C-alpha positions as CSV (number, residue, x, y, z in Angstrom):
1,M,-78.4,4.9,-42.0
2,L,-75.7,6.2,-39.7
3,T,-75.2,3.0,-37.7
4,R,-75.3,0.4,-40.5
5,P,-74.7,2.1,-43.9
6,D,-73.3,-1.3,-45.1
7,V,-76.8,-2.9,-44.7
8,I,-78.5,-0.1,-46.6
9,G,-75.9,-0.2,-49.3
10,E,-76.4,-3.9,-49.8
11,I,-80.2,-3.3,-50.1
12,H,-79.6,-0.7,-52.8
13,R,-77.2,-3.1,-54.6
14,R,-79.7,-5.9,-54.6
15,Y,-82.4,-3.7,-56.1
16,L,-80.0,-2.4,-58.8
17,E,-78.8,-5.9,-59.6
18,A,-82.4,-6.9,-60.0
19,G,-82.9,-4.2,-62.6
20,A,-84.0,-1.1,-60.7
21,D,-83.1,2.2,-62.5
22,I,-83.6,4.3,-59.4
23,V,-83.0,3.7,-55.7
24,E,-84.4,6.0,-53.0
25,T,-82.2,7.4,-50.2
26,N,-84.9,6.6,-47.7
27,T,-84.6,10.1,-46.1
28,F,-88.4,10.8,-45.8
29,N,-88.1,12.0,-42.2
30,S,-84.5,13.3,-42.4
31,N,-85.6,16.9,-41.9
32,A,-85.3,19.2,-38.8
33,T,-89.0,19.2,-38.2
34,S,-89.3,15.4,-38.0
35,Q,-86.0,14.9,-36.2
36,A,-87.0,17.5,-33.5
37,D,-89.3,14.8,-32.1
38,Y,-86.2,12.8,-31.1
39,G,-83.9,15.7,-30.4
40,T,-81.7,14.8,-33.3
41,E,-82.1,17.9,-35.5
42,A,-78.3,18.3,-35.6
43,L,-78.0,15.0,-37.5
44,V,-80.2,16.1,-40.5
45,R,-77.3,17.1,-42.7
46,E,-75.3,14.0,-41.9
47,L,-78.3,11.7,-42.4
48,N,-79.0,13.2,-45.9
49,L,-75.4,13.3,-47.0
50,T,-74.7,9.7,-45.8
51,A,-77.9,8.4,-47.5
52,A,-77.0,10.1,-50.8
53,Q,-73.4,8.8,-50.7
54,V,-74.4,5.2,-49.9
55,A,-77.0,5.2,-52.7
56,R,-74.5,6.8,-55.2
57,R,-71.7,4.3,-54.2
58,A,-74.1,1.3,-54.7
59,A,-75.2,2.6,-58.1
60,D,-71.6,3.2,-59.2
61,D,-70.5,-0.2,-57.9
62,V,-73.2,-2.1,-59.8
63,A,-72.5,-0.1,-62.9
64,A,-68.8,-0.9,-62.7
65,R,-69.4,-4.6,-62.2
66,T,-72.1,-4.9,-64.9
67,G,-70.6,-2.6,-67.5
68,G,-73.8,-0.5,-67.5
69,S,-74.5,3.1,-66.7
70,A,-74.9,4.3,-63.1
71,S,-78.4,4.5,-61.9
72,S,-79.8,7.5,-60.1
73,P,-80.3,7.9,-56.4
74,A,-83.5,9.7,-55.5
75,R,-84.8,11.5,-52.4
76,S,-88.5,11.6,-51.6
77,A,-89.9,14.8,-50.3
78,P,-92.3,14.3,-47.3
79,P,-95.7,15.8,-48.0
80,T,-96.4,16.6,-44.4
81,A,-93.1,18.3,-43.4
82,R,-93.4,21.9,-42.4
83,P,-90.7,23.6,-44.5
84,R,-88.5,26.1,-42.8
85,C,-87.7,29.3,-44.5
86,R,-83.9,29.2,-44.5
87,R,-81.2,29.0,-47.1
88,T,-79.7,25.6,-47.7
89,S,-76.5,24.7,-49.5
90,T,-76.0,22.2,-52.2
91,I,-74.0,19.2,-51.1
92,P,-72.0,17.5,-53.8
93,L,-72.2,13.7,-53.8
94,S,-68.5,13.5,-54.2
95,A,-67.8,15.1,-50.8
96,T,-66.5,12.0,-49.1
């Protein structure tokens, strides 16, 4: 996601152009617990924010070109993640 957001955006656009109503952000393992295995816990916020922005941009782009309404990006919640008890903030998708 961080190294080639253009490729991920193109995948989203192709699904949306084919008629998908929802695209996933593909952030299943973008949590501190999973990223700890790779020593990349500090990237969790950036991974999730970038994934949401790329999906939102793709939905908006396709809607603008087709005259339709923007589809919805969705994030899957991993069932095996061990949640941490800490406060999280809401990140607006328009924060670019």
